C-alpha positions as CSV (number, residue, x, y, z in Angstrom):
1,M,-34.8,-23.4,-145.7
2,L,-38.6,-24.1,-145.8
3,E,-40.3,-22.7,-143.0
4,W,-42.2,-25.7,-141.8
5,F,-38.9,-27.8,-141.6
6,K,-37.1,-25.0,-139.6
7,I,-40.3,-24.9,-137.2
8,T,-40.0,-28.9,-137.2
9,L,-36.1,-28.7,-136.2
10,I,-36.8,-26.2,-133.2
11,L,-39.6,-28.4,-131.9
12,C,-37.6,-31.5,-132.4
13,A,-34.5,-29.9,-130.5
14,F,-36.8,-29.2,-127.8
15,G,-38.1,-32.9,-127.6
16,T,-34.7,-34.3,-127.6
17,L,-33.5,-32.1,-124.8
18,R,-36.9,-32.7,-122.8
19,E,-36.2,-36.7,-122.9
20,I,-32.4,-36.4,-121.9
21,R,-33.4,-37.7,-118.3
22,P,-30.6,-40.1,-117.6
23,S,-31.9,-40.3,-114.0
24,E,-35.2,-42.0,-115.0
25,P,-33.7,-45.6,-115.4
26,F,-32.3,-45.5,-111.9
27,V,-34.9,-43.3,-110.0
28,T,-36.1,-46.3,-107.8
29,E,-32.6,-47.0,-106.9
30,Y,-31.9,-43.3,-106.0
31,L,-35.1,-42.8,-103.8
32,S,-34.7,-46.3,-101.9
33,G,-31.1,-45.7,-101.6
34,E,-29.0,-43.8,-99.0
35,W,-30.0,-40.4,-100.6
36,R,-33.8,-40.5,-99.6
37,N,-34.2,-43.8,-97.9
38,V,-37.7,-44.3,-98.9
39,T,-38.9,-47.9,-98.9
40,S,-40.1,-50.0,-101.8
41,E,-43.5,-50.4,-100.3
42,Q,-44.0,-46.6,-100.0
43,L,-42.7,-45.9,-103.6
44,F,-45.3,-48.8,-104.8
45,R,-48.4,-47.9,-102.9
46,D,-47.9,-44.4,-102.0
47,V,-45.3,-42.3,-104.0
48,Y,-45.7,-43.5,-107.4
49,P,-49.6,-43.5,-107.5
50,V,-49.6,-39.8,-106.8
51,G,-48.0,-39.3,-110.4
52,T,-50.5,-41.4,-112.0
53,Y,-53.6,-39.8,-110.3
54,S,-52.1,-36.2,-110.9
55,Y,-51.5,-37.2,-114.7
56,M,-55.2,-38.2,-115.1
57,A,-56.6,-35.3,-113.2
58,V,-54.9,-32.4,-115.4
59,L,-54.6,-34.1,-118.6
60,I,-57.9,-33.0,-120.4
61,V,-57.8,-29.6,-118.8
62,I,-54.1,-29.2,-120.0
63,F,-55.3,-30.2,-123.6
64,L,-57.9,-27.7,-123.7
65,I,-55.7,-24.9,-122.0
66,T,-52.8,-25.8,-124.5
67,D,-55.2,-24.8,-127.5
68,F,-56.5,-21.7,-125.9
69,L,-53.0,-20.4,-124.8
70,R,-51.8,-21.6,-128.3
71,F,-49.4,-24.3,-127.4
72,K,-46.1,-22.2,-126.7
73,P,-46.6,-21.2,-123.2
74,V,-47.7,-24.9,-122.3
75,I,-44.4,-26.3,-123.9
76,I,-42.6,-23.7,-121.6
77,L,-44.4,-24.8,-118.6
78,S,-43.4,-28.4,-119.2
79,G,-39.9,-27.2,-119.1
80,L,-40.5,-25.4,-115.9
81,C,-42.2,-28.3,-114.4
82,G,-39.1,-30.6,-115.2
83,I,-36.8,-28.1,-113.8
84,S,-39.0,-28.0,-110.5
85,I,-39.1,-31.8,-110.1
86,Y,-35.3,-32.4,-110.4
87,A,-34.6,-29.5,-108.2
88,I,-36.9,-31.2,-105.5
89,L,-35.2,-34.6,-106.0
90,L,-31.8,-33.0,-105.5
91,W,-32.2,-30.5,-102.7
92,T,-35.1,-31.8,-100.6
93,T,-35.1,-34.9,-98.3
94,S,-39.0,-35.3,-97.0
95,I,-41.4,-37.6,-98.1
96,E,-43.9,-34.6,-98.6
97,W,-41.6,-33.1,-101.1
98,L,-41.6,-36.3,-102.8
99,Y,-45.3,-36.3,-103.1
100,V,-45.1,-32.7,-104.5
101,S,-42.6,-33.8,-107.1
102,Q,-44.9,-36.7,-108.2
103,S,-47.8,-34.2,-108.5
104,L,-45.6,-32.0,-110.8
105,F,-44.6,-35.2,-112.8
106,G,-47.9,-35.7,-113.6
107,L,-48.4,-32.3,-115.0
108,Y,-45.2,-32.7,-116.7
109,M,-46.2,-35.7,-118.4
110,A,-49.6,-34.1,-119.3
111,T,-47.9,-31.0,-120.9
112,E,-46.3,-33.3,-123.4
113,V,-49.5,-33.1,-125.4
114,A,-48.4,-29.6,-126.2
115,Y,-45.2,-30.9,-127.8
116,Y,-47.3,-33.3,-130.2
117,T,-50.1,-30.8,-131.1
118,Y,-47.9,-27.6,-131.6
119,M,-47.2,-28.9,-135.0
120,Y,-50.9,-29.3,-136.2
121,A,-51.6,-25.7,-135.6
122,K,-48.3,-24.6,-137.1
123,V,-47.9,-26.6,-140.2
124,E,-50.3,-27.2,-143.2
125,T,-52.2,-30.5,-143.0
126,S,-50.1,-32.2,-146.1
127,K,-47.1,-32.3,-143.6
128,Y,-48.9,-33.7,-140.6
129,A,-47.4,-37.3,-141.2
130,R,-44.0,-36.1,-141.7
131,V,-43.6,-33.8,-138.7
132,T,-45.5,-36.3,-136.3
133,S,-42.9,-39.0,-137.1
134,L,-39.9,-36.5,-136.9
135,A,-41.1,-35.3,-133.5
136,R,-41.4,-39.0,-132.4
137,V,-37.9,-40.0,-133.5
138,A,-36.6,-36.8,-131.5
139,A,-38.3,-38.0,-128.3
140,L,-37.1,-41.5,-129.0
141,S,-33.6,-40.3,-129.7
142,G,-33.5,-38.3,-126.3
143,R,-34.6,-41.4,-124.3
144,F,-31.9,-43.6,-126.1
145,L,-29.3,-41.2,-125.3
146,S,-30.6,-41.1,-121.6
147,G,-30.3,-44.8,-121.6
148,V,-26.9,-45.0,-122.8
149,T,-25.6,-41.9,-120.8
150,A,-27.1,-43.4,-117.5
151,Q,-25.6,-46.8,-118.1
152,L,-22.0,-45.7,-119.1
153,L,-21.7,-43.1,-116.3
154,T,-22.8,-45.5,-113.7
155,H,-21.0,-48.8,-115.0
156,M,-17.6,-46.7,-115.0
157,H,-18.3,-45.3,-111.6
158,L,-18.2,-41.8,-113.0
159,L,-21.4,-40.9,-111.4
160,D,-23.7,-42.1,-108.7
161,F,-27.5,-42.1,-108.8
162,R,-28.0,-38.8,-107.1
163,D,-25.5,-37.4,-109.6
164,L,-27.5,-38.5,-112.8
165,N,-30.1,-35.8,-111.5
166,Y,-27.7,-33.0,-112.2
167,I,-27.5,-34.0,-115.9
168,T,-31.4,-34.1,-116.1
169,F,-31.8,-31.1,-114.3
170,S,-29.6,-29.4,-117.0
171,S,-31.3,-30.8,-119.8
172,Q,-34.6,-29.4,-118.3
173,I,-33.2,-25.9,-118.2
174,L,-31.8,-26.1,-121.8
175,A,-35.1,-27.4,-123.0
176,T,-37.0,-24.5,-121.4
177,V,-34.6,-21.8,-122.7
178,W,-34.9,-23.4,-125.9
179,A,-38.6,-23.4,-126.1
180,F,-38.6,-19.6,-126.0
181,W,-37.1,-20.1,-129.6
182,L,-40.4,-21.8,-131.0
183,P,-42.3,-19.5,-133.2
184,P,-45.6,-18.3,-131.8
185,V,-48.9,-19.8,-132.9
186,D,-51.2,-17.2,-134.2
187,F,-54.2,-19.4,-134.5
188,G,-55.4,-22.3,-132.5
189,I,-57.2,-25.4,-133.7
190,Y,-60.4,-25.0,-131.5
191,F,-59.8,-21.5,-129.9
192,H,-58.7,-18.5,-131.8
193,R,-59.5,-20.1,-135.0
194,R,-58.6,-18.3,-138.3
195,N,-62.1,-18.1,-139.4
196,N,-64.4,-17.7,-136.5
197,F,-68.0,-18.7,-137.8
198,Q,-69.5,-17.2,-134.7
199,E,-68.8,-13.5,-135.5
200,N,-72.1,-13.0,-137.5
201,L,-74.1,-14.0,-134.2
202,Y,-73.1,-10.8,-132.9
203,P,-73.7,-7.0,-133.7
204,P,-70.9,-5.2,-135.7
205,K,-67.9,-4.5,-133.6
206,D,-68.2,-0.4,-133.8
207,Q,-71.4,-0.6,-132.2
208,I,-70.3,-2.1,-128.8
209,S,-67.8,-1.0,-126.0
210,P,-64.2,-2.3,-125.8
211,K,-65.1,-4.3,-122.8
212,A,-68.1,-5.9,-124.4
213,K,-66.0,-6.7,-127.3
214,Q,-63.5,-8.5,-125.1
215,K,-66.4,-10.4,-123.5
216,Q,-68.0,-11.1,-126.8
217,S,-64.8,-12.4,-128.4
218,F,-64.3,-14.7,-125.3
219,T,-67.8,-16.2,-125.4
220,A,-67.5,-16.6,-129.1
221,N,-64.3,-18.4,-128.8
222,V,-65.6,-20.8,-126.0
223,S,-68.8,-21.4,-127.9
224,T,-67.0,-22.1,-131.1
225,A,-64.5,-24.4,-129.3
226,A,-67.0,-26.2,-127.6
227,R,-69.2,-26.7,-130.7
228,L,-66.2,-28.1,-132.6
229,V,-64.9,-30.3,-130.0
230,S,-68.4,-32.0,-129.8
231,L,-68.7,-32.0,-133.6
232,H,-65.4,-33.7,-134.1
233,A,-65.4,-36.3,-131.2
234,R,-69.3,-37.3,-132.4
235,S,-68.3,-37.7,-136.1
236,A,-65.3,-39.7,-135.0
237,Y,-66.4,-42.0,-132.4
238,W,-69.6,-42.6,-134.3
239,R,-67.5,-44.7,-136.7
240,P,-67.3,-48.3,-135.3
241,R,-63.7,-48.6,-136.4
242,V,-62.5,-45.5,-134.8
243,L,-64.1,-46.7,-131.6
244,A,-62.6,-50.0,-131.9
245,W,-59.1,-49.1,-132.5
246,S,-59.5,-46.2,-129.8
247,A,-60.4,-48.5,-127.4
248,L,-57.5,-50.9,-128.1
249,Y,-55.1,-47.7,-128.1
250,A,-56.4,-46.7,-124.7
251,A,-56.1,-50.4,-123.4
252,A,-52.8,-50.9,-124.5
253,L,-51.4,-47.6,-123.0
254,A,-52.9,-48.1,-119.9
255,L,-51.5,-51.5,-119.5
256,F,-47.8,-50.8,-120.8
257,T,-47.8,-47.6,-118.7
258,H,-48.5,-49.5,-115.8
259,V,-46.0,-52.0,-116.7
260,Q,-43.2,-49.2,-117.1
261,S,-44.1,-47.4,-113.8
262,Y,-43.2,-50.3,-111.5
263,M,-40.8,-52.6,-113.6
264,Q,-37.7,-51.2,-111.5
265,L,-39.4,-52.2,-108.2
266,L,-40.0,-55.7,-109.7
267,W,-36.2,-55.8,-110.6
268,Q,-35.4,-54.8,-107.0
269,Q,-37.5,-57.6,-105.7
270,I,-35.9,-60.1,-108.1
271,Q,-32.6,-59.1,-107.2
272,Q,-33.1,-59.2,-103.5
273,H,-34.3,-62.9,-103.7
274,D,-31.8,-64.0,-106.5
275,E,-28.8,-65.8,-104.9
276,H,-26.7,-64.7,-108.0
277,K,-27.5,-61.3,-107.5
278,V,-26.2,-59.0,-110.5
279,Q,-23.7,-56.6,-109.1
280,V,-24.3,-53.9,-111.9
281,D,-27.8,-52.8,-112.4
282,Y,-28.3,-52.7,-116.4
283,N,-31.6,-50.5,-116.2
284,G,-29.8,-47.7,-118.6
285,A,-29.0,-50.3,-121.2
286,V,-32.3,-52.2,-121.0
287,E,-34.0,-48.7,-121.6
288,A,-31.7,-48.0,-124.5
289,V,-32.4,-51.1,-126.2
290,T,-36.1,-51.2,-125.3
291,T,-36.2,-47.6,-127.0
292,L,-34.4,-48.8,-130.1
293,A,-36.5,-51.9,-130.5
294,G,-39.6,-49.7,-130.0
295,A,-38.7,-47.7,-133.1
296,A,-38.3,-50.7,-135.0
297,G,-41.8,-52.2,-133.9
298,A,-43.3,-48.7,-134.8
299,L,-41.6,-49.0,-138.3
300,A,-42.9,-52.6,-138.6
301,A,-46.6,-51.4,-137.9
302,A,-46.2,-48.9,-140.6
303,S,-46.3,-51.8,-143.2
304,A,-48.6,-54.0,-141.2
305,E,-52.2,-54.2,-142.5
306,R,-53.8,-57.3,-140.8
307,P,-55.5,-56.3,-137.5
308,A,-55.0,-60.0,-136.3
309,L,-51.3,-59.1,-135.9
310,V,-52.5,-56.8,-132.8
311,A,-53.9,-60.0,-131.2
312,A,-50.8,-61.9,-131.5
313,A,-48.7,-59.1,-130.3
314,T,-51.1,-58.6,-127.4
315,G,-50.7,-62.4,-126.6
316,A,-47.0,-62.3,-126.7
317,Q,-47.0,-59.4,-124.3
318,A,-49.3,-61.4,-121.9
319,A,-46.7,-64.2,-122.0
320,A,-43.9,-61.8,-121.4
321,A,-45.5,-60.3,-118.3
322,L,-46.5,-63.5,-117.0
323,L,-42.8,-64.7,-117.6
324,T,-41.3,-61.8,-115.8
325,A,-43.7,-62.5,-112.8
326,L,-43.3,-66.2,-112.3
327,V,-39.6,-66.7,-113.2
328,P,-37.4,-64.7,-110.9
329,D,-34.6,-64.3,-113.3
330,I,-33.2,-60.5,-113.8
331,Y,-31.8,-61.1,-117.5
332,L,-35.2,-62.9,-118.3
333,S,-37.1,-60.0,-116.9
334,Y,-35.0,-57.5,-119.0
335,A,-35.7,-59.4,-122.0
336,C,-39.4,-59.7,-121.3
337,Y,-39.4,-55.8,-120.5
338,C,-37.6,-55.2,-123.9
339,L,-40.5,-57.4,-125.8
340,L,-43.4,-55.4,-123.9
341,G,-41.8,-52.1,-125.2
342,T,-41.4,-53.3,-128.7
343,L,-44.9,-54.6,-129.0
344,F,-46.3,-51.7,-127.2
345,H,-44.9,-49.5,-129.8
346,F,-46.2,-51.9,-132.6
347,T,-49.8,-51.8,-131.4
348,I,-49.9,-48.1,-130.6
349,T,-48.5,-47.2,-134.1
350,M,-50.8,-49.5,-135.8
351,A,-53.5,-48.0,-133.8
352,S,-52.8,-44.7,-134.5
353,A,-52.5,-45.2,-138.3
354,K,-56.0,-47.1,-138.5
355,I,-57.7,-44.3,-136.3
356,A,-55.9,-41.6,-138.6
357,S,-57.0,-43.3,-141.7
358,Q,-60.8,-43.2,-140.8
359,L,-60.9,-39.3,-139.8
360,S,-62.2,-37.1,-142.8
361,D,-61.3,-33.9,-140.8
362,E,-57.3,-34.0,-140.2
363,S,-57.8,-30.9,-137.6
364,C,-59.2,-33.4,-135.2
365,F,-56.3,-35.7,-135.0
366,G,-55.1,-34.1,-131.9
367,L,-58.5,-34.1,-130.2
368,I,-59.0,-37.7,-130.8
369,F,-55.8,-38.9,-129.6
370,G,-56.0,-36.7,-126.6
371,I,-59.2,-38.2,-125.9
372,N,-57.7,-41.8,-126.0
373,M,-54.9,-40.6,-123.9
374,F,-57.2,-39.6,-121.1
375,V,-59.2,-42.7,-121.3
376,G,-56.0,-44.8,-121.1
377,A,-54.9,-42.5,-118.0
378,V,-58.3,-43.2,-116.5
379,L,-57.7,-47.0,-116.9
380,Q,-54.3,-46.8,-115.5
381,S,-55.5,-45.0,-112.5
382,L,-58.2,-47.8,-111.9
383,L,-55.2,-50.2,-112.3
384,T,-53.3,-48.4,-109.7
385,L,-56.4,-48.1,-107.3
386,V,-57.3,-51.8,-107.4
387,L,-53.9,-53.6,-107.9
388,N,-51.4,-51.4,-106.1
389,Q,-53.7,-49.9,-103.1
390,A,-57.1,-52.0,-102.8
391,L,-55.7,-55.3,-103.4
392,A,-52.2,-54.5,-102.1
393,L,-50.4,-57.0,-104.2
394,Q,-46.7,-57.5,-104.4
395,P,-45.1,-56.4,-107.5
396,D,-44.6,-60.0,-108.9
397,V,-48.2,-60.8,-108.4
398,M,-49.3,-57.7,-109.9
399,Y,-47.4,-58.4,-113.0
400,A,-49.1,-61.8,-113.2
401,A,-52.5,-59.8,-112.9
402,L,-51.4,-57.6,-115.7
403,G,-50.4,-60.6,-117.9
404,A,-53.9,-61.9,-117.4
405,L,-55.2,-58.6,-118.5
406,Y,-53.1,-58.6,-121.6
407,L,-54.4,-62.1,-122.5
408,L,-58.1,-60.8,-121.7
409,L,-57.4,-58.0,-124.1
410,A,-56.1,-60.4,-126.9
411,A,-59.1,-62.6,-126.5
412,G,-61.4,-59.4,-126.7
413,W,-59.7,-58.3,-129.8
414,L,-59.8,-61.8,-131.6
415,L,-63.6,-61.8,-130.6
416,A,-64.3,-58.4,-131.9
417,L,-62.4,-59.4,-135.2
418,T,-64.4,-62.8,-135.7
419,A,-67.6,-60.9,-135.0
420,H,-66.6,-58.2,-137.8
421,T,-65.8,-60.9,-140.3
422,C,-69.0,-62.8,-139.6
423,R,-70.9,-59.7,-140.3
424,Q,-69.1,-59.2,-143.4
425,T,-69.5,-62.5,-144.8
426,K,-73.1,-63.0,-143.8
427,P,-74.5,-60.4,-146.7
428,A,-72.3,-62.2,-149.1
429,A,-73.5,-65.5,-148.2
430,D,-77.2,-64.5,-148.4
431,H,-76.6,-63.1,-152.2
């Protein structure tokens, strides 16, 4: 078997196991149910925002530490965080422990960057596109299995919402154990590089003490990494197309992550005020369908060329968010969520492809996408601060506000495209 393919299979197995979290589609029902008795108001304003702020606070640090530690330790840390989170959810009852679990959840989501960047340091650049797609398929497969498993087990009354956490807890243990099978990375992308061009700035190693050698090596590592990060970031974002698509990537990521984070609370609100309340929650089935539709959206984006399609997709997301906010029908809300997820994967995949096509140095893929993810996390934190806490909006009103923001993003993208087209046609008209 080819070495790169074997490494990819081991990594993808970890990704699938990590994403098998059947408790996720029903986490709000569990936390607000008889087991924890946390109010929807507390979840909306106090508990869930902790995870958002934690994710933003640690993401950029984790990204740099991941490269410095050469990926594998951070992948193992990801599994340990997952174990800790679901142990807390299963065997504690206080609100304070819930805050701890949300802080760990932010770290858990931030360490996902190690899963996607490990391959860039381990396989040759010609295989980047293939291993990236395989890693994403593995993660989506885990999410799909989670949704199907959660729906079947709860619908058939085999397990309750609390019991689903045992499956998630077990899958995190298996993922952590499996992570130890990952081959270690000898060289990083920015730290511990194969060719350290800082070495010639220092005297020969046989002329200095062992302690000085260690200090010199660390200094050279940090200096090299800082210089390369700055060089790659400036060379990438200096290009207008990279900057424009990166801005779209961050905005789309922030908006959909916010939609996804609080959708279960909106469904609760709709069902509480619905005279024909659904007797069975279909959260798991909806998540499974959304995962499949999202994969289809990503595949469609691979063959899409026209940037104007993004404006149409964002406009449709605006309509879906406004519909789910203004029409209190649970089945309509389920359909709107599926549409939002599908178009998110379409937009984010198209933006990723456009950014990658503009990067001359393939080794900076991870850096640019890491920065874009961090900007998205900052934007989502601002949304949380303003919509959830400062304005203290109800879930339905908040989704109406998100619909308006989607509309603003679509209008801004169309305006940017129009300006770009005018700049291109003007020189032709002058000739």
